[in-house]
N, C-alpha and C positions, 0 to 999 in steps of 0.2 A: 736495447737495440731496436731499431726499425726495419723491419723486412720490406723489400721492394714488391709492392703488391703486383705490378705488371709482371715481373719475373716469376713470382710464385703462381700467379694464375696460368701463365704459359706452361710452367712446369707441370701443373696438375692436367693440363692436355697432354703432355708428353707422357705422364704416367698412364693415362687412359689408353694412349695409342700403344704403349708397351705392353699392358695388360691384354688388349685385342690381339697383338701378335703372338702372345705366349697362351691366352686362353680365349679362342675366336667366339666361343658361345656365350661370352659374358654380356650382361644387360648393364647399361650405363645409367646413372642416375644424375647427380649433380657433383660438380668440382670447383668450388670456389677458392680464392685466395682468402686467408685469414690472418689474423694480426702477426703471427710469427711463422707463417708458412702456408700450408695448403692441405686440402684433403680431397679425396674423390670416393664416392659411394658406388659400390658395384653390386650386383647380384651375380655371384660365381655359381657355376654349375657343381664344382666341388669346393670343399672347404679350402681357404687360404690361411696359412699360419705365418707368424713373423719369421719363421726360418725360410719363407719364400721370398722375403722381401729382397735379399741380396741378387736373387737370380732376376727380379723385376728391375731392380736398380741397374744391373748390367745391361739389360735390354734397352733401358732409357738412355744410359750414356753412348751405347752404340748408335741409336737413333739420332741422338743429339748432334754428335760428330759429323752426321751427313750433311748439315745445314739446310734443313726444311725451313721454308719461310712461312709466315702467316698472312693469311688474305681473307677478307670478307667475301662470302659467296652468296648465292640466292638458294632459296628452299628446294628447288629441282635438284641441287647437287648434293642433297642428304637423303639418306634412306632411313626411314623410320621402321624398316622390316625388324623384327625381334627386338625391337627397344620401345617396351610399353611405358616406361617412365618418361622418356623423352616425349613420345605421343601425347601421354597425359599433360605435360607441361606446355606442349605446343597447341594442343586444343584449348586449354584454359587461357593462355595469352591470347589467343586469337578471339575468343568469346569477350575477353575483357577490353579489346581493342588496343593492346599494348604493342609497342614497336618489337618485332621479332626479327633477329638476326642470326647468321650461321657464320662460322669461322673454319678456316680449313689450313692444316699443313701441308704445304705442297713442295716438291723439289723444283728449284728454279731451271734447272738444266733439262731434266727429263720430264717435268711435269707430273711425276708420279704424286698420287695423293695418298699421304700418309694417314691423315685422320681429319674427320669433319665432325663439328659439334654444334648443337643449339647452344648459343652463347651471346652475352650481352657485349663481349669485347673487353678491350683493355689489355693488350698483349706487347710483347717484345717482338722484334720483326724476325730474328733467325735463332733456330734451336742451338746454333754455335755459341750463343751467350749463355746457355744453360750448362754450366760447367761444375758448379759447387752446390750440390744438393745431396740429400739424405733422406731415405724413407725411415720413419721413426717408429711406427707402430701400426697394429691393426686392431680395431674395435667395432662392435656392433653398433649399428644405428638405424632406428626405425625410419621408414620412407616418410619424409615430410615431418618427422618428429613426433609421430602419432602411433602410440603402441598398439592401435587396431590394425596399422599396416604391417607389411612384411619387414622382417628384420633383414638389413643389407650389410655388407661388409664395408668398412670405411678404413681407407689407407691414409694415414697422415704422414706428411713429408715437409721439409723445409729446404729453401733454395736461396743461396746468397751470391752477391756478387764478386766475393773474393773467397779464397780458401781461408785466409785469417779469420774472417766474419764467420764462416760456417764452424771452424774450430772453436772460435770463441762462443757461439751460440750452444754448440754441443757440450761445452765445458759447464755452461749455465744449466743445461738440462741435467747434467750429472749432479751439480749442486742442488738443484731442486729435488732430486730423488733423494738426497740425504736429509732434506728438510721435510720431505713429505710427512705430515703429521700422522698418516696411516701406518707407514714404516716405522716411526718413532713410537707410536702408540703399542705397537705390537711387540717392539724390542724391549720396551720398558714397562710391559704388563700394565698398562694404563686403562684400556678399554677393549672390548671385543664385541663381535656380533654373531649370532647363530640364527639359523633358518627358523629353529623350533620357537625361538623367542619373538620372532616377527622381523621382517625386513625393516631396516631403517631405525630400528629401537636399540640403542647402544646398551651394553651392560658394563657398568663402571667396575672395574677391579679395585683391589684394595688401595694401590697407589694412587689411582684414579680419583678415588674418593677423598683421598688426603689433599689432592690439588682442589678438587670440587669444594671441600669444606673450607679450605684456606680462602678460597675466593668468596665464598659465602660469608664467612666471618667479616671479611673486609667489606663487602657490600653492606650488610646490616649496619656496621658501624658508620659508614658513610651516609647512608639512608638517615640514620638518626641525627647526625651532624647538620644535614641539610633539611631537617624538619619532617621527615617522613614518618608516618605510622605504619607499622607492619601489619598485615592482615592476611587471613587464608581462607580461600573460597574454593567451592567445589570444583571437581575436574569435570563436571558435566554441567550443562544447562539445557533447559527445555527449548525444543525447537522455536517455539514462539519468541523466545528471548533473542534469538539471531534474526528472526524475521522483523522484530521491531528495529533492532540496530542497523539491519541492511546487509548484514554479513552473509545471511542466507542467500540473498540475491546476487551478491558480488563475488563471494568466495566459495560458494557450493562445491565447486569442483575441486577444491583443495581441503575439502571438510570430510571427516570421516562419516559413513552412513549413520542415521539415527538408530538408537536401540529402543524397541518398543517394549515397555515393561508396565504391566497393569494398566493404568490410565494415563501413562506418561510417554511422551516421546522425546528422549533424552539424547543429546549430542556431545560427544567427547570434544571438550571446548578447544577451539583453534586460537582464541584470545580471551583475555580477562577483563577487558574494558566494560563489557556490559554488566559483569558482577559487581564491579567497583562502583558502577552508577546506581546499582541496586543498594549498595551500602550507603551512598550519598542519600538517596530517596528514603531511607529507612527512618530518617527523623527530620523535624523541621530545622532549616538552616537560616542563619542570620548572615548579613553582609559582613559583620564582624568575625565570623567564623572563617572565611576565606583569606588566603588560600587553604584549602584542604588536600593534603598529600598523602595518598595511599601507595604503599609498596608492597609487592608480593614476589617471591620466588616461584614463578607460576609453572606448573606443570602443563604444557600444552600439547595437542596433537594435530597434526596437519598431514593430509595425504599428498605425498610427493610421488610421482610416477617412479617406478622401480628403477628406470634407467636414468633417473636423476640423482638417486641416492649416492653420496660420495663421503665416505668416512663420517667423521663428526660434522663435517661442513654442511651437509644437507641430510637430515633425518626425519623421521615422522613423529618421534616423541621427544621433546626438549623441555628445558627449565629455562625460563626467561626472566631476566633481571628487570621486572616490569615495575612500572610506576604510573599513576594517574593523578593529575593535579586539577583541581577545579577551582577556576579564579573569576573574579569579576572583570569585565572588559578593560577596565583601567589598570588592572594588574599584569595584564599580558606581557608587556615588554619586560617589566622588572622580574617577573616569574621566569621568562625565558632565558634572560641573562643569568639568574640564579642556577638554573638547572644547566645551562651550558657550562658555566664554571664548575659545575659538579662533575660533568662528563669529562671535561679537561683534565680535571685532578686525577680522575681514575685512570684515564689513558696514560697520563703522565707516570702515574704510581707503578703501573704495570709495564712501562716503557714500550707501549705499542706504537708502531710506526704508522702514521696516517698518510693515504695516498691523497685525498682531496675531500673537500667538503661540498656536498650537492644540495641544491635547493630544488625539490621536486615539486613541479606544478601540474596542474590539470591540464588537459587538452580541451579547449572550449568546444570543439567540433564534436567530441565524443561524449554524448549525453547519456550513453548506456553505462559506461565504466564510472563516470562521476556524477555526483548528484547535481542536479541543475538548479542553481542558485547564483546567479552572477554576482549580486551584491555580497553575498557570504564569501565567495571565492575572492573576489577582488580585494576585500578588505583583509582577509586572512593571509593571502600573499603579499600584499604591500606591508603588512604589520612583519612579517618575516623579514623581508628585505630591508626594512628600516633597522629591525634588531641587528641583522648581520652587518649593516653598514656602521652603526654605533659601536659594535664590537670590533670593527677593522678587520672582518673575517673575509679571507678570499674564498669565493665560491663558484661553482658552476650551476648554472641552470638547466633542468632537464624537463622538457614538455612532456606530459603525459605519464610522469612516474609518481604522482602524488597517491595519497590513499583516497579511496572514493569519497572520504568524508572531509578531506583537507589537505592542504600543502604540508610539507615536511622538510626538514633539515636533517641530512644523513651524513654520518662520519664514515667515509669509506677507506676500506684497507685492501691492499693487493696481497692475494694469497701467493704461496710459492709456486702455485701452478698458473700464476699470472691471470687469475680471475679477480674482479673487483667484487668484494661484499660488503654489506653494510654491517658496521660495528655496533654503532650507536645512533639513536634517532630521536629527534623531538618532533611532534606532530601537532599541529593546531586544529582543533575540531570545534566546530559551531553546529554541526549537524546532529550528533547523537544526544548532546543535551536537550535538543528540541524534540527529537523522536520520543524520547523518555520523560519528557514534561518535566524536566529538573526544574526546581525553583529555589531561590532564597529570598528573604525579605530584605529590602534595602532600608536606607535610613529615613524614608518617608513612609514606611510600612506597605510598600506596594511590592508585589512578586516579580522577580527578574530571573532570566535564565543565565546560569553561569557558562563559561567557556571551559572546554575540556583540552588539556595538553597531555598527550600521550608520550611517556618517557621510556626509552629502552637504553638502560645505562651502559652496559657493555654487551648488549645483545643476549644471545642464549649461552648458557654454559658450554655446551657442545661446541659451537663455532668459536667461542672466545677460546676455550682450551686448545682447539686445533690451531688457532693463530698463534697463541703462546708456543706451542710445541714447534711450530714452524720457523718462528722468528727467533727462538733460543736454540734450535736443534735439539731440543729436550733438556738442555742445561738450564733449568729454571733457577731464578734466584733463591737464596737460602729460605726466605720466608714462605715461599710456594713449594719448595721442593718436598716431594713424599719421601725422599730418603736424604735426610739433613745429616745423620751421623751412622755410620757402620762400625761396628766393634768387631776386632779380628784378634783372637788369641793366637799367639804363635804356636803353642801346642795344646795338648788336652789339659795339660797342668794348670793352665790359666782359665779354663772354662768356667769354674765356679766364680772367680773374680769377675769375669766379663759378664755373666748372668746378672750378678748383683749391680754392676754398673749399668747394665740394660735397665732394670727396675728402677735405679735412681734417675735416669734420663726420662723414662716413661712419666715419672711423677712430676718433672719439669716440663712436660708437655713437648718433648722433643720427638720428631719423628725418626725413631732409631731402630736399627736392626742389628742382631748379632748373628756371625756367621761361624758356627760350631762344627762345621765339616772338617773331616780329617783330610785337608788338602793342604799342599805346599802354601806358604804365607804368600808367595809372590802370585799365586794363581788367585788367591782370595782378594788380594789388593787389585789385581786387574779386573777381575768380576765386578768388584764394587765400583771401579771407575767406569766400567762400560755401563752401568746402571746409574750413572751420573750422580754418585753420592758425593754430596759437597764436602763431608770431612770422614776420613778413614781414621779410627784410632787403632793403633797396633799395641797389643799388650804381650809383654814378655816378663821374664823373671825381674829384670831391672827395673821396668816400671811399676811392678807391685811392690818391689823393695823400697824405691824412692818416692811411692805416691805420686806418680807423675803420668802423663799421657803422652804417647808419641802419635802425632797428628800429621797426616798427609791431606793437604786441601786438593779438591778437584783440579786436574789439569796439571798438577805439579808433581815431580819427582823428588822433591825435597821434604824431609820429615823434620818437624819442629816440635820440641819439646814443651809442654804446658803443665803447670800445676792445674789440677782439676778445677778449681774454683776460677782460675784465671780463664780457663777455655769455656766455661759455662757463661761467664761474664761476657766474654767476646761474642759468642753466638746469640746471646740475649739482645746485645746491642744490634747486632746484624738484622736480627727479626724485626725489632722496633723501626729501624731505618729502612724497611722493604728492600733489603738488598740481598 
C-alpha cells in the first residue's frame, strides 16, 4: 500500500495543532510524512503516554471538521517565541542560503489562524479532507538523531483517503505484530537480552542455539561445495591493522574503543577482511593458487547507538557468514558468477523472499567517504554492471552506498516492520590488496596484486534468524526447527517408555523433547503446538502394546498412526529435503 504523502504531511500539522490546543507549553520539532504515515517530534512539559493518544486524536477530528485551509505565509506571521527547535532550524537554513517557507492553517470565513509552521510545503487544501487517520504509537527520539541532544517525544500516525484503506493498513500492522521476531523470539524461548550482559549483545537460549547450529552446519557444507576453506582468526586486531586497511579512518565511529594491554592497542574486530589478508600474505602465492577462498563464521563487534538497537536485527555483537576470495583480474567475472550462484542457492534453500537487488556505487563528489582513484572505481563498477547484465539480473543503482574500498551488489530483504535490510552481499575490492601489498607470482615470474571479493553469504546469524522468524511466523521447516518432535505420555504409566523413546531419538540426532508433566493430554498437545513443534507423538497403552506411534503434525488436528521405523524414515527424508 502506498500512502498519500500530501495527506500525511498535512495530518502531521493537524496533530501539532491539536497538541498545542491540549498542551499549550509544548515545544515543536519536526513533523514529516514518511512512507506509511507521518510523525511529529515534541518536547512536552509533562510525559505523554500512549493512553493519551485517543484524547489527541479526538481533538484532531474536531479541528479537521471545521474546514481549515492551508496557505503559505511570510516569516512575520510566525512566532519563534518558546520554540527553540524551530529557531535553530530557521537560523541554520538562513546561514546556508536555503529557501525558507512557512505554512498556515486558517479558517476561510473567520480568518482564525489555527497553526503556523516552518515547512517546505506539499499539503492538501482543506482539513475536511483529513477523515481517516489513526495515531499509532509514542516513542523517544533524540533531536536531529544525535544522542548528545535532548530526547523528544515522537508521535507516529497514519492517514488514508478512505476508511477501507485505513482498516486494511491497520490489519497489516496487526499482522506485523504477530510476525515481529522480537515477539516470536520471546514466546519460543529463542533469545534474550539483559542489561548486565551488555546492550545489543544477544544471549542465545537452547532452542535458539539449535537453529543457529543447523544454519551453521548448512553453511559449512555449502562453503565446502563451493571451494571455501574454513579458517578461524582472532576476535581482536591491532589498531595498526585497521589503520592500514582504512577502516579506522572510515568506520571509527562504529568501532568499539581500543583496549590498551601491555605494549598492544587491541580493537574488538568489526570485520574480518584484514585478518584474511594476513593469512594470504603468510606465504608465497602463485597465479596457479588463485582463486583462494577463505570462509569464517566470524564473531564481530560494532558499536551501534543504543537508540538504533532493535532485537536481533541491529546488535553490537554478531556472527557473520563471512568469506573472502582472492582472484586474478581475469577471474573476476567468473568468480563473481560462482559466488552469486552460491548465494541464490542459499536463499532458495531457506526460502527467503528477496525484495530487490541493489548495485551500490560511490559518490564521485564525496572524496572523504570513498577512496580517490577514478580508474579503480570505474573499472570495478563497470565489471559489476557487466556481470549483472550477463546473469540477466534486474537491479537498482544507489549512488553513495558503496563501501569505501569498492562497489557492491546487495541482496535486499524487506522486514516485517517494512525496513529494507541487506541479507547477502558481494563486494569488489581493489584497494585493500594494494594497501597490504598483497602479491602473487604470475606466469612470467612477475609479482602482481590480486583482487579481493568480500562475500556475505546470508549476512549475520542474528539478522538472518530474525528474518526467518518473521517470514515463517516462527513455524520453521522441519530441518531448522528446534522442536522437531515432542513425546507426550497420556499418563504416568507411559513415562518410562517415553524416556526410552526420547533417548533413541536423541541418538538419531533429532531435536526431541519429552513432556512428563502431570497435565491433561489436551493441554500438553496445545502447549506443544504453541511451541511450533513439528510432530507431537502421543503414547498411551495401545501404542505401547502395538509398538506404534500416534503422531499429530503441526497445524493439524488429525492423528496418524505410524510404525516407529516408518516415522523415522519419513522425518529423515524431510531433513534431507530441507523441508
